[in-house]
C-alpha positions in Angstrom: -86.5 -12.9 -113.3 -87.0 -9.0 -112.3 -83.7 -6.7 -112.7 -82.5 -3.8 -111.8 -79.5 -2.6 -113.5 -78.2 0.9 -114.1 -74.9 2.6 -115.3 -72.7 3.0 -112.2 -69.8 4.5 -112.0 -67.9 3.2 -115.5 -69.8 0.2 -115.1 -73.1 -1.3 -114.0 -75.2 -1.7 -111.6 -77.0 -4.7 -111.2 -80.1 -5.7 -108.4 -82.1 -9.5 -108.1 -84.6 -7.3 -106.5 -86.3 -10.1 -105.6 -88.9 -10.6 -102.8 -86.6 -13.1 -100.6 -88.8 -13.7 -97.0 -85.9 -13.8 -94.1 -85.3 -13.3 -90.6 -84.6 -9.9 -90.0 -80.3 -10.5 -89.5 -77.7 -8.0 -90.6 -77.5 -8.0 -93.9 -74.4 -9.2 -96.4 -74.3 -10.0 -99.5 -73.3 -13.6 -99.1 -71.0 -14.9 -102.6 -73.4 -17.2 -103.0 -76.4 -15.0 -103.5 -74.0 -13.2 -105.6 -73.5 -15.7 -108.7 -76.7 -17.3 -108.3 -78.0 -13.2 -109.3 -74.6 -13.3 -111.9 -76.4 -17.0 -113.3 -79.8 -15.6 -113.6 -79.1 -12.1 -115.0 -76.9 -13.6 -117.9 -79.1 -16.7 -118.4 -81.9 -13.9 -119.2 -79.4 -11.3 -120.9 -76.4 -11.0 -123.5 -74.0 -9.9 -120.5 -71.9 -11.2 -119.4 -70.0 -10.9 -115.8 -67.0 -10.4 -116.4 -65.6 -9.2 -112.7 -67.6 -8.1 -109.4 -66.5 -4.7 -108.1 -68.6 -4.1 -105.4 -71.5 -5.9 -103.7 -74.4 -4.5 -101.1 -76.9 -6.1 -100.0 -80.4 -4.9 -97.5 -83.4 -5.9 -96.7 -86.3 -4.2 -98.4 -90.0 -3.8 -95.7 -92.8 -4.0 -96.8 -96.4 -4.0 -94.5 -98.6 -6.7 -95.1 -100.8 -4.1 -97.8 -97.2 -3.1 -98.4 -98.0 0.6 -98.5 -95.6 2.7 -96.6 -96.7 2.7 -92.2 -96.0 6.3 -90.8 -97.6 7.7 -87.6 -97.4 7.3 -84.3 -97.9 3.1 -82.6 -101.4 3.6 -81.2 -100.7 1.0 -79.1 -97.5 1.8 -77.8 -97.5 5.6 -77.2 -94.4 7.7 -78.5 -93.9 4.8 -80.7 -93.5 6.4 -84.4 -93.2 4.4 -87.4 -91.7 5.4 -90.6 -91.4 2.0 -92.0 -92.3 -0.9 -95.2 -91.2 1.3 -98.3 -90.1 -1.8 -99.8 -87.4 -0.7 -102.3 -87.9 2.8 -103.0 -86.7 4.1 -99.0 -84.0 6.5 -101.2 -87.2 7.4 -104.0 -89.4 8.4 -101.4 -87.8 9.2 -98.1 -87.7 13.6 -98.6 -92.2 12.9 -99.1 -91.8 10.2 -95.7 -90.1 12.5 -94.0 -92.4 15.1 -95.2 -94.6 13.6 -94.1 -93.5 11.9 -90.9 -92.7 15.9 -89.5 -96.4 16.8 -90.2 -97.3 13.8 -88.7 -94.9 13.7 -85.3 -95.8 17.9 -84.7 -99.4 17.4 -84.5 -99.8 19.3 -88.4 -101.5 18.2 -91.5 -99.5 16.8 -94.4 -97.9 19.8 -96.7 -100.6 21.2 -99.1 -99.0 19.4 -102.0 -98.5 15.8 -100.8 -102.6 15.9 -99.7 -102.4 17.2 -103.6 -100.6 14.4 -104.4 -103.3 11.9 -102.5 -100.7 11.4 -99.4 -103.3 10.3 -96.8 -102.4 9.9 -93.0 -104.8 7.8 -92.7 -103.8 5.3 -95.6 -100.5 5.4 -94.3 -101.5 5.2 -90.4 -100.5 2.0 -87.9 -103.6 2.0 -86.4 -105.2 0.9 -90.6 -103.9 -3.0 -89.2 -106.0 -2.9 -86.1 -109.4 -4.5 -85.7 -112.5 -2.5 -85.1 -114.1 -3.6 -82.0 -116.3 -6.7 -81.8 
């Protein structure tokens, strides 16, 4: 079992951190999913859930190689990808935003990101294209 939880507004924010494969849709916190999540948390932690104040849901998208996709699509002129951050979209947003801005403008990646090993080719949507036979 994998969970994410932290103190939040005098309570506890809990997420199952699951990766259930679903078709794209408008995400919503289904009552059954919330109940199953509570049961799973209580099954592994000595943590009684007395009430639920708020619920939320989101879709975590991943590329096949689990690396974000950032850059112009080689097969769709003018289409720019910024996708596949999985469960790390908020954490990676500042660096991904700066990366996307540089790539969209045709500029090199910021030096501090390059120093951290960020490479445009590793993020490029072109990495999924098969080499010509």
